[in-house]
C-alpha positions in Angstrom: -48.2 50.6 -11.2 -48.3 53.7 -9.1 -51.8 53.6 -8.5 -51.7 50.3 -7.1 -48.7 51.4 -4.7 -50.9 54.2 -3.0 -54.1 52.0 -2.9 -51.8 49.3 -1.0 -50.7 51.9 1.6 -53.8 53.4 2.0 -55.1 49.9 2.9 -52.3 49.5 5.0 -52.9 52.6 7.3 -56.7 51.7 7.3 -55.8 48.3 8.7 -53.4 49.6 11.2 -56.0 52.0 12.4 -58.4 49.3 12.7 -56.2 47.1 14.9 -55.0 50.6 17.0 -58.8 51.1 17.7 -59.8 47.4 18.4 -56.8 47.3 20.9 -57.9 50.5 22.5 -61.5 49.2 22.8 -60.2 45.5 24.1 -57.9 47.7 26.8 -61.0 50.1 27.9 -63.1 47.2 28.5 -60.4 45.7 30.8 -60.6 48.6 32.6 -62.1 49.1 35.9 -63.3 52.0 37.2 -66.1 54.6 36.9 -68.7 53.3 34.8 -69.9 56.5 33.0 -65.8 57.1 32.1 -65.2 53.9 30.6 -68.6 54.2 28.8 -67.8 57.6 27.3 -64.3 56.3 26.3 -65.5 52.9 24.9 -68.5 54.9 22.9 -65.4 57.2 21.4 -63.6 54.1 20.0 -66.8 52.6 18.7 -67.6 55.4 16.7 -64.1 55.3 15.7 -64.4 51.9 14.6 -67.8 52.7 12.7 -66.4 55.2 10.8 -63.5 52.9 9.9 -66.2 50.1 8.8 -67.4 52.7 6.8 -64.1 53.3 4.8 -63.3 49.5 4.6 -67.1 49.0 2.5 -66.1 51.9 0.5 -62.9 50.4 -0.3 -64.6 47.1 -0.8 -67.1 48.2 -3.4 -64.5 50.1 -5.3 -62.4 46.8 -6.0 -65.5 45.0 -6.9 -66.7 47.4 -9.2 -63.6 47.4 -10.8 -62.1 50.7 -9.8 -59.6 49.4 -7.9 -56.8 47.0 -9.3 
């Protein structure tokens, strides 16, 4: 039971990070200003989202293989 609580907390943190990164990306894309500055900020946030996407895929694979829950 303790593992399930830890897994749920881990999943909740991942969701919060995902939502935060997605919100930052939307805010960056809504900005007007130097194209290079916006492009570099957007690239950094996209890299973070890609890393989060890999974590989601890993958790999904663990769930589907029966290692979670």
